[in-house]
N, CA, C and O of each residue as an XYZ file, in Angstrom:
808
protein
N       0.844     -1.181      0.000
C       0.000      0.000      0.000
C       0.887      1.240      0.000
O       2.051      1.162      0.393
N       0.366      2.367     -0.427
C       1.174      3.576     -0.507
C       0.327      4.786     -0.161
O      -0.897      4.719     -0.048
N       1.044      5.909      0.004
C       0.345      7.157      0.299
C      -0.595      7.540     -0.831
O      -1.597      8.218     -0.608
N      -0.268      7.100     -2.063
C      -1.065      7.477     -3.231
C      -2.496      6.962     -3.138
O      -3.410      7.556     -3.710
N      -2.695      5.858     -2.419
C      -4.029      5.252     -2.357
C      -4.767      5.572     -1.053
O      -5.834      5.017     -0.791
N      -4.203      6.463     -0.239
C      -4.893      6.898      0.982
C      -5.921      7.970      0.609
O      -5.574      9.011      0.051
N      -7.172      7.702      0.920
C      -8.256      8.600      0.506
C      -9.154      8.920      1.707
O      -9.566      8.029      2.450
N      -9.441     10.192      1.872
C     -10.387     10.598      2.908
C     -11.784     10.691      2.298
O     -12.022     11.495      1.397
N     -12.703      9.866      2.793
C     -14.064      9.818      2.270
C     -15.043     10.388      3.290
O     -14.713     10.576      4.461
N     -16.250     10.654      2.815
C     -17.297     11.176      3.682
C     -18.543     10.316      3.541
O     -18.880      9.881      2.439
N     -19.221     10.071      4.643
C     -20.480      9.341      4.554
C     -21.546     10.258      3.954
O     -21.468     11.482      4.068
N     -22.537      9.647      3.315
C     -23.629     10.434      2.735
C     -24.964      9.788      3.088
O     -25.080      8.571      3.227
N     -25.950     10.640      3.224
C     -27.285     10.151      3.569
C     -28.309     10.509      2.501
O     -29.463     10.086      2.570
N     -27.881     11.292      1.512
C     -28.775     11.663      0.417
C     -28.510     10.780     -0.794
O     -27.393     10.304     -0.998
N     -29.551     10.566     -1.595
C     -29.433      9.692     -2.757
C     -30.203     10.316     -3.922
O     -30.786     11.392     -3.791
N     -30.193      9.628     -5.053
C     -30.949     10.098     -6.209
C     -30.071     10.808     -7.225
O     -28.938     11.194     -6.936
N     -30.622     10.971     -8.425
C     -29.863     11.578     -9.524
C     -29.519     13.038     -9.240
O     -28.431     13.505     -9.576
N     -30.461     13.755     -8.614
C     -30.208     15.162     -8.312
C     -29.030     15.321     -7.365
O     -28.162     16.168     -7.579
N     -29.002     14.498     -6.307
C     -27.899     14.554     -5.357
C     -26.587     14.163     -6.041
O     -25.547     14.778     -5.805
N     -26.649     13.126     -6.897
C     -25.438     12.675     -7.587
C     -24.878     13.782     -8.472
O     -23.664     13.984     -8.520
N     -25.758     14.503     -9.176
C     -25.301     15.603    -10.034
C     -24.645     16.697     -9.200
O     -23.602     17.227     -9.583
N     -25.237     17.032     -8.083
C     -24.668     18.071     -7.216
C     -23.326     17.629     -6.649
O     -22.401     18.429     -6.507
N     -23.235     16.338     -6.327
C     -21.988     15.801     -5.777
C     -20.865     15.899     -6.802
O     -19.756     16.328     -6.485
N     -21.168     15.494     -8.046
C     -20.139     15.559     -9.091
C     -19.774     17.006     -9.407
O     -18.615     17.308     -9.690
N     -20.766     17.902     -9.360
C     -20.495     19.323     -9.615
C     -19.577     19.899     -8.540
O     -18.849     20.859     -8.794
N     -19.609     19.323     -7.352
C     -18.755     19.766     -6.256
C     -17.392     19.093     -6.279
O     -16.590     19.278     -5.363
N     -17.125     18.309     -7.325
C     -15.823     17.656     -7.453
C     -15.680     16.368     -6.675
O     -14.567     15.947     -6.360
N     -16.812     15.735     -6.359
C     -16.779     14.481     -5.612
C     -17.488     13.381     -6.402
O     -18.218     13.652     -7.356
N     -17.256     12.135     -5.985
C     -17.832     10.984     -6.683
C     -18.639     10.145     -5.694
O     -18.107      9.751     -4.656
N     -19.916      9.860     -5.988
C     -20.701      8.959     -5.131
C     -20.144      7.534     -5.209
O     -19.717      7.087     -6.274
N     -20.151      6.834     -4.087
C     -19.657      5.459     -4.061
C     -20.397      4.679     -2.989
O     -21.026      5.256     -2.102
N     -20.311      3.346     -3.086
C     -20.908      2.483     -2.065
C     -19.917      1.367     -1.753
O     -19.262      0.837     -2.651
N     -19.813      1.017     -0.477
C     -18.932     -0.063     -0.030
C     -19.800     -1.195      0.507
O     -20.743     -0.955      1.260
N     -19.478     -2.441      0.116
C     -20.219     -3.584      0.641
C     -19.273     -4.769      0.795
O     -18.128     -4.721      0.346
N     -19.756     -5.825      1.427
C     -18.968     -7.037      1.598
C     -18.774     -7.417      3.051
O     -18.995     -6.616      3.960
N     -18.345     -8.688      3.257
C     -18.102     -9.251      4.587
C     -19.346     -9.176      5.465
O     -19.250     -9.027      6.683
N     -20.522     -9.281      4.831
C     -21.761     -9.333      5.591
C     -22.176     -8.022      6.223
O     -23.100     -7.989      7.036
N     -21.505     -6.942      5.859
C     -21.846     -5.645      6.437
C     -22.920     -4.955      5.605
O     -23.103     -5.270      4.429
N     -23.611     -4.031      6.208
C     -24.585     -3.241      5.480
C     -23.849     -2.328      4.492
O     -22.777     -1.816      4.814
N     -24.411     -2.117      3.291
C     -23.767     -1.207      2.335
C     -23.568      0.179      2.959
O     -24.455      0.707      3.630
N     -22.405      0.745      2.727
C     -22.087      2.063      3.278
C     -21.933      3.051      2.117
O     -21.114      2.845      1.221
N     -22.714      4.104      2.142
C     -22.701      5.089      1.055
C     -21.777      6.252      1.421
O     -21.888      6.847      2.493
N     -20.867      6.554      0.502
C     -19.865      7.580      0.765
C     -19.665      8.458     -0.470
O     -20.205      8.183     -1.542
N     -18.880      9.515     -0.296
C     -18.396     10.296     -1.439
C     -16.878     10.315     -1.377
O     -16.286     10.330     -0.298
N     -16.255     10.312     -2.559
C     -14.805     10.307     -2.675
C     -14.333     11.579     -3.370
O     -15.070     12.137     -4.183
N     -13.127     12.051     -3.072
C     -12.601     13.224     -3.763
C     -12.371     12.903     -5.237
O     -11.632     11.976     -5.570
N     -13.018     13.687     -6.129
C     -13.056     13.344     -7.545
C     -11.705     13.274     -8.227
O     -11.387     12.257     -8.844
N     -10.897     14.325     -8.137
C      -9.630     14.376     -8.880
C      -8.669     13.302     -8.398
O      -8.085     12.581     -9.207
N      -8.501     13.190     -7.086
C      -7.585     12.195     -6.537
C      -8.006     10.781     -6.922
O      -7.175      9.962     -7.314
N      -9.295     10.501     -6.807
C      -9.784      9.162     -7.124
C      -9.598      8.842     -8.603
O      -9.224      7.720     -8.946
N      -9.853      9.807     -9.482
C      -9.684      9.589    -10.916
C      -8.230      9.255    -11.245
O      -7.969      8.413    -12.104
N      -7.284      9.906    -10.572
C      -5.865      9.611    -10.801
C      -5.531      8.192    -10.357
O      -4.795      7.483    -11.042
N      -6.065      7.780     -9.220
C      -5.806      6.435     -8.717
C      -6.350      5.384     -9.684
O      -5.721      4.349     -9.905
N      -7.522      5.656    -10.257
C      -8.199      4.667    -11.099
C      -7.592      4.532    -12.485
O      -8.085      3.754    -13.303
N      -6.535      5.273    -12.759
C      -5.844      5.070    -14.036
C      -5.191      3.693    -14.075
O      -4.885      3.184    -15.153
N      -4.976      3.092    -12.920
C      -4.474      1.724    -12.839
C      -5.620      0.810    -12.402
O      -6.485      1.202    -11.619
N      -5.605     -0.412    -12.926
C      -6.691     -1.354    -12.632
C      -6.524     -1.971    -11.247
O      -5.424     -2.013    -10.696
N      -7.641     -2.449    -10.697
C      -7.659     -3.251     -9.463
C      -7.015     -2.542     -8.273
O      -6.231     -3.139     -7.535
N      -7.347     -1.281     -8.094
C      -6.757     -0.542     -6.989
C      -7.474     -0.845     -5.667
O      -8.693     -1.005     -5.623
N      -6.682     -0.919     -4.598
C      -7.228     -1.039     -3.244
C      -7.017      0.296     -2.549
O      -5.886      0.761     -2.411
N      -8.107      0.909     -2.114
C      -8.044      2.209     -1.466
C      -7.926      2.045      0.049
O      -8.599      1.208      0.651
N      -7.065      2.851      0.648
C      -6.984      2.932      2.103
C      -7.872      4.094      2.528
O      -7.465      5.255      2.483
N      -9.078      3.765      2.938
C     -10.085      4.786      3.202
C     -10.059      5.246      4.657
O      -9.884      4.455      5.584
N     -10.238      6.543      4.817
C     -10.499      7.120      6.135
C     -11.901      7.710      6.064
O     -12.119      8.763      5.465
N     -12.854      7.008      6.691
C     -14.252      7.439      6.644
C     -14.659      7.919      8.026
O     -14.866      7.123      8.942
N     -14.769      9.225      8.159
C     -15.124      9.817      9.452
C     -14.200      9.318     10.565
O     -14.642      9.043     11.680
N     -12.896      9.205     10.237
C     -11.914      8.807     11.232
C     -11.704      7.312     11.359
O     -10.827      6.878     12.105
N     -12.496      6.503     10.641
C     -12.370      5.038     10.702
C     -11.608      4.552      9.467
O     -11.978      4.874      8.338
N     -10.531      3.768      9.690
C      -9.707      3.263      8.597
C     -10.254      1.933      8.078
O     -10.683      1.083      8.858
N     -10.236      1.760      6.749
C     -10.639      0.485      6.156
C     -10.019      0.359      4.770
O      -9.616      1.349      4.159
N      -9.952     -0.887      4.284
C      -9.438     -1.159      2.944
C     -10.605     -1.562      2.049
O     -11.500     -2.293      2.474
N     -10.588     -1.080      0.804
C     -11.672     -1.412     -0.128
C     -11.123     -1.560     -1.539
O     -10.390     -0.701     -2.028
N     -11.486     -2.657     -2.182
C     -11.088     -2.924     -3.558
C     -12.086     -2.294     -4.525
O     -13.296     -2.450     -4.364
N     -11.578     -1.582     -5.529
C     -12.446     -0.999     -6.554
C     -12.987     -2.128     -7.422
O     -12.227     -2.800     -8.120
N     -14.306     -2.336     -7.376
C     -14.924     -3.453     -8.095
C     -15.546     -3.011     -9.410
O     -15.459     -3.723    -10.411
N     -16.172     -1.845     -9.414
C     -16.851     -1.400    -10.638
C     -16.842      0.123    -10.697
O     -17.091      0.803     -9.702
N     -16.548      0.641    -11.893
C     -16.538      2.095    -12.118
C     -17.533      2.406    -13.228
O     -17.385      1.939    -14.357
N     -18.546      3.199    -12.896
C     -19.560      3.574    -13.896
C     -19.239      4.964    -14.430
O     -19.082      5.924    -13.676
N     -19.144      5.043    -15.783
C     -18.804      6.311    -16.421
C     -19.885      6.747    -17.395
O     -20.617      5.920    -17.939
N     -19.978      8.053    -17.608
C     -20.846      8.575    -18.651
C     -20.291      8.093    -19.983
O     -19.113      8.313    -20.264
N     -21.118      7.430    -20.827
C     -20.609      6.837    -22.064
C     -20.073      7.864    -23.060
O     -19.251      7.526    -23.912
N     -20.516      9.078    -22.963
C     -20.063     10.113    -23.905
C     -18.923     10.945    -23.309
O     -17.863     11.089    -23.917
N     -19.157     11.485    -22.120
C     -18.180     12.393    -21.507
C     -17.078     11.650    -20.760
O     -16.041     12.231    -20.440
N     -17.302     10.356    -20.480
C     -16.334      9.537    -19.738
C     -16.062     10.075    -18.332
O     -14.992      9.847    -17.769
N     -17.034     10.787    -17.774
C     -16.936     11.268    -16.401
C     -17.362     10.135    -15.461
O     -18.357      9.456    -15.714
N     -16.604      9.935    -14.376
C     -16.950      8.894    -13.406
C     -18.233      9.297    -12.682
O     -18.297     10.355    -12.055
N     -19.247      8.447    -12.773
C     -20.537      8.747    -12.160
C     -20.728      8.047    -10.820
O     -21.393      8.580     -9.931
N     -20.145      6.846    -10.666
C     -20.364      6.081     -9.440
C     -19.315      4.984     -9.353
O     -18.842      4.482    -10.373
N     -18.952      4.616     -8.125
C     -17.955      3.570     -7.910
C     -18.489      2.562     -6.891
O     -19.041      2.940     -5.858
N     -18.316      1.271     -7.199
C     -18.630      0.200     -6.254
C     -17.328     -0.310     -5.642
O     -16.364     -0.589     -6.356
N     -17.309     -0.428     -4.332
C     -16.132     -0.892     -3.605
C     -16.476     -2.117     -2.772
O     -17.605     -2.259     -2.302
N     -15.494     -3.009     -2.590
C     -15.694     -4.191     -1.752
C     -14.713     -4.138     -0.590
O     -13.520     -3.915     -0.792
N     -15.213     -4.342      0.625
C     -14.360     -4.364      1.812
C     -13.381     -5.537      1.709
O     -13.781     -6.662      1.410
N     -12.101     -5.268      1.958
C     -11.096     -6.332      2.011
C     -10.286     -6.167      3.295
O     -10.298     -5.114      3.934
N      -9.584     -7.236      3.650
C      -8.776     -7.221      4.867
C      -7.367     -7.677      4.546
O      -7.155     -8.472      3.631
N      -6.409     -7.173      5.301
C      -5.022     -7.579      5.096
C      -4.903     -9.085      5.285
O      -5.441     -9.653      6.235
N      -4.176     -9.729      4.346
C      -4.029    -11.178      4.396
C      -5.105    -11.911      3.627
O      -4.990    -13.114      3.393
N      -6.154    -11.201      3.228
C      -7.251    -11.819      2.479
C      -6.881    -11.928      0.999
O      -6.213    -11.053      0.449
N      -7.327    -13.018      0.363
C      -7.103    -13.186     -1.072
C      -8.378    -12.863     -1.839
O      -9.489    -13.132     -1.380
N      -8.188    -12.277     -3.022
C      -9.318    -11.924     -3.876
C      -9.037    -12.408     -5.289
O      -7.885    -12.642     -5.654
N     -10.094    -12.557     -6.083
C      -9.943    -12.909     -7.486
C     -10.149    -11.653     -8.332
O     -11.163    -10.967     -8.211
N      -9.168    -11.366     -9.189
C      -9.219    -10.152    -10.004
C      -8.766    -10.457    -11.429
O      -7.961    -11.358    -11.665
N      -9.303     -9.685    -12.370
C      -8.859     -9.756    -13.766
C      -7.643     -8.834    -13.912
O      -7.742     -7.624    -13.708
N      -6.506     -9.416    -14.263
C      -5.268     -8.649    -14.389
C      -4.925     -8.487    -15.873
O      -4.930     -9.470    -16.613
N      -4.625     -7.257    -16.320
C      -4.305     -7.025    -17.738
C      -3.059     -7.802    -18.176
O      -2.134     -8.015    -17.393
N      -3.058     -8.223    -19.460
C      -1.916     -8.910    -20.059
C      -1.178     -7.929    -20.964
O      -1.796     -7.227    -21.764
N       0.139     -7.884    -20.832
C       0.965     -6.961    -21.619
C       1.978     -7.762    -22.427
O       2.761     -8.524    -21.861
N       1.968     -7.591    -23.769
C       2.933     -8.275    -24.632
C       4.220     -7.460    -24.697
O       4.199     -6.233    -24.787
N       5.340     -8.180    -24.648
C       6.648     -7.525    -24.672
C       7.530     -8.206    -25.719
O       7.575     -9.433    -25.796
N       8.243     -7.389    -26.536
C       9.106     -7.935    -27.573
C       8.395     -8.041    -28.908
O       7.247     -7.618    -29.046
N       9.094     -8.617    -29.908
C       8.541     -8.794    -31.256
C       8.725    -10.239    -31.690
O       9.778    -10.841    -31.480
N       7.678    -10.782    -32.300
C       7.762    -12.157    -32.789
C       8.679    -12.214    -34.003
O       9.124    -11.176    -34.494
N       8.967    -13.432    -34.495
C       9.895    -13.644    -35.608
C       9.502    -12.815    -36.825
O       8.320    -12.577    -37.072
N      10.498    -12.381    -37.575
C      10.271    -11.527    -38.738
C       9.231    -12.131    -39.692
O       9.306    -13.307    -40.047
N       8.271    -11.310    -40.095
C       7.231    -11.766    -41.025
C       6.015    -12.344    -40.355
O       5.046    -12.692    -41.030
N       6.040    -12.459    -39.020
C       4.881    -12.995    -38.296
C       4.199    -11.877    -37.511
O       4.757    -10.796    -37.323
N       2.989    -12.161    -37.062
C       2.267    -11.231    -36.198
C       1.765    -11.983    -34.965
O       1.498    -13.184    -35.014
N       1.648    -11.260    -33.881
C       1.133    -11.841    -32.636
C      -0.321    -11.416    -32.461
O      -0.624    -10.224    -32.410
N      -1.209    -12.387    -32.371
C      -2.623    -12.112    -32.147
C      -2.956    -12.403    -30.695
O      -2.832    -13.537    -30.232
N      -3.383    -11.362    -29.975
C      -3.706    -11.517    -28.558
C      -5.168    -11.891    -28.424
O      -6.052    -11.087    -28.720
N      -5.424    -13.119    -27.973
C      -6.794    -13.627    -27.862
C      -7.426    -13.304    -26.510
O      -8.649    -13.353    -26.374
N      -6.618    -12.979    -25.521
C      -7.140    -12.632    -24.190
C      -6.409    -11.395    -23.688
O      -5.179    -11.334    -23.719
N      -7.169    -10.414    -23.228
C      -6.568     -9.176    -22.745
C      -6.329     -9.179    -21.237
O      -5.562     -8.369    -20.717
N      -6.994    -10.099    -20.546
C      -6.822    -10.211    -19.099
C      -6.767    -11.680    -18.706
O      -7.137    -12.560    -19.484
N      -6.302    -11.929    -17.498
C      -6.293    -13.282    -16.945
C      -6.806    -13.190    -15.509
O      -6.475    -12.248    -14.789
N      -7.613    -14.167    -15.093
C      -8.180    -14.170    -13.749
C      -7.200    -14.844    -12.790
O      -6.829    -16.004    -12.966
N      -6.786    -14.075    -11.760
C      -5.843    -14.584    -10.775
C      -6.428    -14.456     -9.380
O      -7.291    -13.617     -9.123
N      -5.943    -15.302     -8.488
C      -6.228    -15.135     -7.066
C      -4.958    -14.611     -6.414
O      -3.900    -15.234     -6.503
N      -5.070    -13.457     -5.756
C      -3.902    -12.788     -5.182
C      -4.268    -12.180     -3.838
O      -5.444    -12.073     -3.491
N      -3.253    -11.783     -3.088
C      -3.500    -11.047     -1.860
C      -4.113     -9.695     -2.201
O      -3.670     -9.025     -3.135
N      -5.107     -9.304     -1.464
C      -5.808     -8.053     -1.757
C      -4.882     -6.850     -1.692
O      -5.103     -5.848     -2.372
N      -3.838     -6.953     -0.866
C      -2.913     -5.826     -0.711
C      -1.702     -5.923     -1.637
O      -0.803     -5.085     -1.568
N      -1.672     -6.952     -2.517
C      -0.534     -7.122     -3.444
C      -1.025     -7.519     -4.826
O      -0.556     -8.502     -5.399
N      -1.965     -6.760     -5.357
C      -2.519     -7.064     -6.682
C      -1.552     -6.568     -7.758
O      -1.229     -5.380     -7.779
N      -1.080     -7.446     -8.654
C      -0.145     -7.013     -9.700
C      -0.833     -6.101    -10.717
O      -2.025     -6.246    -10.988
N      -0.066     -5.160    -11.274
C      -0.624     -4.253    -12.272
C      -0.879     -4.963    -13.587
O      -1.829     -4.637    -14.298
N      -0.024     -5.945    -13.919
C      -0.164     -6.637    -15.198
C       0.631     -7.931    -15.187
O       1.475     -8.149    -14.317
N       0.352     -8.786    -16.161
C       1.128    -10.001    -16.394
C       1.841     -9.817    -17.727
O       1.200     -9.588    -18.752
N       3.165     -9.916    -17.714
C       3.960     -9.682    -18.921
C       4.160    -10.998    -19.668
O       4.499    -12.018    -19.070
N       3.942    -10.960    -20.998
C       4.165    -12.117    -21.863
C       5.264    -11.756    -22.851
O       5.107    -10.824    -23.641
N       6.369    -12.482    -22.815
C       7.505    -12.219    -23.702
C       7.314    -12.989    -25.008
O       7.319    -14.220    -25.011
N       7.147    -12.265    -26.118
C       6.941    -12.928    -27.417
C       8.155    -12.775    -28.320
O       8.072    -13.081    -29.509
N       9.279    -12.310    -27.787
C      10.470    -12.044    -28.584
C      10.915    -13.293    -29.349
O      11.218    -14.325    -28.751
N      10.949    -13.177    -30.710
C      11.472    -14.238    -31.562
C      10.580    -15.443    -31.743
O      10.999    -16.414    -32.373
N       9.363    -15.423    -31.218
C       8.482    -16.586    -31.365
C       8.093    -16.784    -32.818
O       7.836    -15.819    -33.538
N       8.051    -18.043    -33.248
C       7.813    -18.368    -34.653
C       6.364    -18.742    -34.924
O       5.569    -18.963    -34.011
N       6.047    -18.805    -36.235
C       4.688    -19.121    -36.677
C       4.202    -20.428    -36.051
O       4.942    -21.408    -35.969
N       2.949    -20.418    -35.615
C       2.347    -21.611    -35.036
C       2.474    -21.702    -33.530
O       1.866    -22.574    -32.908
N       3.257    -20.811    -32.931
C       3.416    -20.832    -31.474
C       2.139    -20.367    -30.793
O       1.559    -19.351    -31.175
N       1.710    -21.100    -29.802
C       0.557    -20.715    -28.987
C       1.000    -20.610    -27.532
O       1.688    -21.490    -27.014
N       0.603    -19.540    -26.894
C       0.854    -19.391    -25.467
C      -0.475    -19.523    -24.747
O      -1.400    -18.743    -24.973
N      -0.558    -20.526    -23.872
C      -1.777    -20.765    -23.105
C      -1.657    -20.138    -21.720
O      -0.576    -19.732    -21.294
N      -2.778    -20.072    -21.038
C      -2.779    -19.498    -19.689
C      -1.796    -20.235    -18.782
O      -1.145    -19.616    -17.940
N      -1.686    -21.546    -18.950
C      -0.779    -22.332    -18.102
C       0.684    -22.004    -18.350
O       1.542    -22.336    -17.531
N       0.981    -21.347    -19.483
C       2.365    -21.008    -19.813
C       2.800    -19.658    -19.239
O       3.979    -19.310    -19.304
N       1.872    -18.908    -18.687
C       2.191    -17.570    -18.196
C       3.122    -17.621    -16.986
O       3.014    -18.497    -16.129
N       4.036    -16.656    -16.946
C       4.881    -16.486    -15.768
C       4.138    -15.526    -14.839
O       4.087    -14.322    -15.089
N       3.566    -16.069    -13.771
C       2.711    -15.280    -12.893
C       3.534    -14.553    -11.834
O       4.580    -15.039    -11.404
N       3.045    -13.375    -11.416
C       3.699    -12.669    -10.308
C       3.717    -13.539     -9.063
O       2.829    -14.369     -8.868
N       4.719    -13.354     -8.222
C       4.857    -14.149     -7.006
C       3.614    -14.038     -6.125
O       3.098    -12.946     -5.890
N       3.154    -15.172     -5.651
C       1.994    -15.190     -4.774
C       0.668    -15.267     -5.500
O      -0.387    -15.257     -4.867
N       0.709    -15.344     -6.845
C      -0.526    -15.397     -7.640
C      -0.888    -16.838     -7.979
O      -0.011    -17.680     -8.175
N      -2.179    -17.111     -8.047
C      -2.677    -18.423     -8.453
C      -3.581    -18.246     -9.658
O      -4.464    -17.389     -9.658
N      -3.360    -19.064    -10.698
C      -4.161    -18.972    -11.919
C      -5.555    -19.537    -11.693
O      -5.708    -20.659    -11.209
N      -6.579    -18.748    -12.048
C      -7.964    -19.201    -11.970
C      -8.521    -19.457    -13.372
O      -9.334    -20.362    -13.563
N      -8.089    -18.672    -14.340
C      -8.492    -18.882    -15.735
C      -8.172    -20.317    -16.154
O      -7.165    -20.880    -15.726
N      -9.028    -20.910    -16.991
C      -8.802    -22.253    -17.507
C      -7.403    -22.355    -18.130
O      -7.020    -21.514    -18.944
N      -6.644    -23.386    -17.744
C      -5.248    -23.508    -18.155
C      -5.052    -23.534    -19.673
O      -4.051    -23.024    -20.176
N      -5.995    -24.119    -20.395
C      -5.828    -24.264    -21.845
C      -6.300    -23.037    -22.634
O      -6.270    -23.049    -23.865
N      -6.733    -21.983    -21.941
C      -7.159    -20.770    -22.636
C      -5.992    -20.189    -23.425
O      -4.908    -19.980    -22.880
N      -6.221    -19.926    -24.720
C      -5.164    -19.351    -25.561
C      -5.048    -17.855    -25.274
O      -6.031    -17.117    -25.336
N      -3.833    -17.429    -24.960
C      -3.573    -16.021    -24.670
C      -3.045    -15.311    -25.914
O      -3.526    -14.237    -26.275
N      -2.051    -15.919    -26.570
C      -1.425    -15.319    -27.750
C      -1.147    -16.406    -28.778
O      -0.751    -17.519    -28.430
N      -1.359    -16.070    -30.057
C      -0.999    -16.966    -31.150
C      -0.121    -16.234    -32.152
O      -0.350    -15.061    -32.445
N       0.895    -16.935    -32.682
C       1.804    -16.335    -33.658
C       1.463    -16.882    -35.040
O       1.471    -18.096    -35.245
N       1.166    -16.005    -35.982
C       0.779    -16.408    -37.333
C       1.511    -15.571    -38.373
O       2.125    -14.550    -38.064
N       1.425    -16.037    -39.617
C       1.917    -15.258    -40.758
C       0.702    -14.693    -41.467
O      -0.193    -15.447    -41.850
N       0.651    -13.372    -41.652
C      -0.533    -12.784    -42.304
C      -0.699    -13.295    -43.724
O       0.273    -13.408    -44.471
N      -1.940    -13.603    -44.094
C      -2.213    -14.090    -45.449
C      -2.093    -12.943    -46.441
O      -2.438    -11.801    -46.140
N      -1.593    -13.274    -47.644
C      -1.422    -12.243    -48.663
C      -2.744    -11.976    -49.356
O      -3.467    -12.899    -49.732
N      -3.045    -10.702    -49.517
C      -4.262    -10.317    -50.220
C      -4.024    -10.410    -51.727
O      -2.981     -9.966    -52.209
N      -4.983    -10.986    -52.491
C      -4.802    -11.038    -53.953
C      -4.773     -9.626    -54.528
O      -5.532     -8.746    -54.121
N      -3.858     -9.439    -55.502
C      -3.751     -8.118    -56.116
C      -4.983     -7.851    -56.972
O      -5.390     -8.710    -57.754
N      -5.586     -6.658    -56.831
C      -6.754     -6.335    -57.651
C      -6.360     -6.188    -59.118
O      -5.279     -5.694    -59.440
N      -7.268     -6.632    -60.011
C      -6.988     -6.508    -61.440
C      -6.987     -5.045    -61.839
O      -7.761     -4.239    -61.323
N      -6.095     -4.720    -62.773
C      -6.042     -3.345    -63.270
C      -7.341     -3.016    -63.974
O      -7.959     -3.873    -64.605
N      -7.743     -1.767    -63.857
C      -9.008     -1.342    -64.447
C      -8.998     -1.574    -65.954
O      -8.086     -1.145    -66.661
N     -10.018     -2.253    -66.418
C     -10.124     -2.498    -67.857
C      -9.405     -3.756    -68.284
O      -9.569     -4.191    -69.424
N      -8.605     -4.363    -67.403
C      -7.864     -5.558    -67.780
C      -8.828     -6.692    -68.064
O      -9.739     -6.965    -67.282
N      -8.615     -7.349    -69.194
C      -9.465     -8.463    -69.583
C     -10.713     -8.023    -70.322
O     -11.514     -8.854    -70.751
N     -10.883     -6.695    -70.474
C     -12.083     -6.215    -71.153
C     -12.094     -6.635    -72.602
O     -13.149     -6.945    -73.155
N     -10.875     -6.650    -73.250
C     -10.795     -6.997    -74.682
C     -11.189     -8.436    -74.900
O     -11.762     -8.774    -75.936
N     -10.884     -9.308    -73.918
C     -11.214    -10.718    -74.080
C     -12.710    -10.951    -74.032
O     -13.199    -11.936    -74.586
N     -13.448    -10.062    -73.377
C     -14.873    -10.295    -73.207
C     -15.697     -9.716    -74.344
O     -16.912     -9.906    -74.392
N     -15.039     -9.004    -75.267
C     -15.761     -8.399    -76.389
C     -15.387     -9.122    -77.673
O     -14.214     -9.169    -78.042
N     -16.370     -9.680    -78.349
C     -16.104    -10.415    -79.604
C     -15.835     -9.418    -80.716
O     -16.472     -8.366    -80.781
N     -14.873     -9.750    -81.609
C     -14.612     -8.830    -82.726
C     -15.808     -8.716    -83.652
O     -16.518     -9.698    -83.866
N     -16.043     -7.540    -84.203
C     -17.170     -7.338    -85.114
C     -16.916     -8.078    -86.401
O     -15.786     -8.076    -86.888
N     -17.939     -8.723    -86.983
C     -17.764     -9.462    -88.244
C     -17.425     -8.499    -89.372
O     -17.912     -7.370    -89.430
N     -16.536     -9.008    -90.302
C     -16.169     -8.176    -91.449
C     -17.359     -7.991    -92.378
O     -18.128     -8.923    -92.612
N     -17.501     -6.796    -92.897
C     -18.622     -6.555    -93.830
C     -18.315     -7.175    -95.172
O     -17.158     -7.195    -95.592
N     -19.319     -7.678    -95.849
C     -19.142     -8.333    -97.156
C     -19.182     -7.299    -98.266
O     -19.052     -7.647    -99.439
């Protein structure tokens, strides 16, 4: 955990679209925390700071809510589809030492063999990890891989302490040679063959 993820939140007792609009206009984001059998807790988060934190996936926030410290995993972020403004955040209570299942982004590194392309069939992989040590990404090295190579989930080099939950045979990356597109015929080519010569006049 780091200072970057320490957030001071406020409890809220008002709800509805009107309240949400006023909250966002004030530079805050409505959120709800649930989990571990507790009643859902409605809060507001500081908008700018939270948006910066959420640039990375699977963040765990160290919340100070009215003087009470708690950890919460960002589970869902709802955004305006046009403006991409964060409208609401769902958080799940987590505890130190607890393991959670999260989708971790896959990052390709290197270049496959000359003349081939790498097709990424999966953008994330489901892992079980400590809630306080969620990896930012899983790196897949494709340097020099040749045509026909397949990398499955079971082949991934996982961060320390991670357990693979995704089906082992799931294809993550495939190396292929792009098929050549047939060259288009030149305009008018073959037109003479399709026209019969006019008969000679007698």
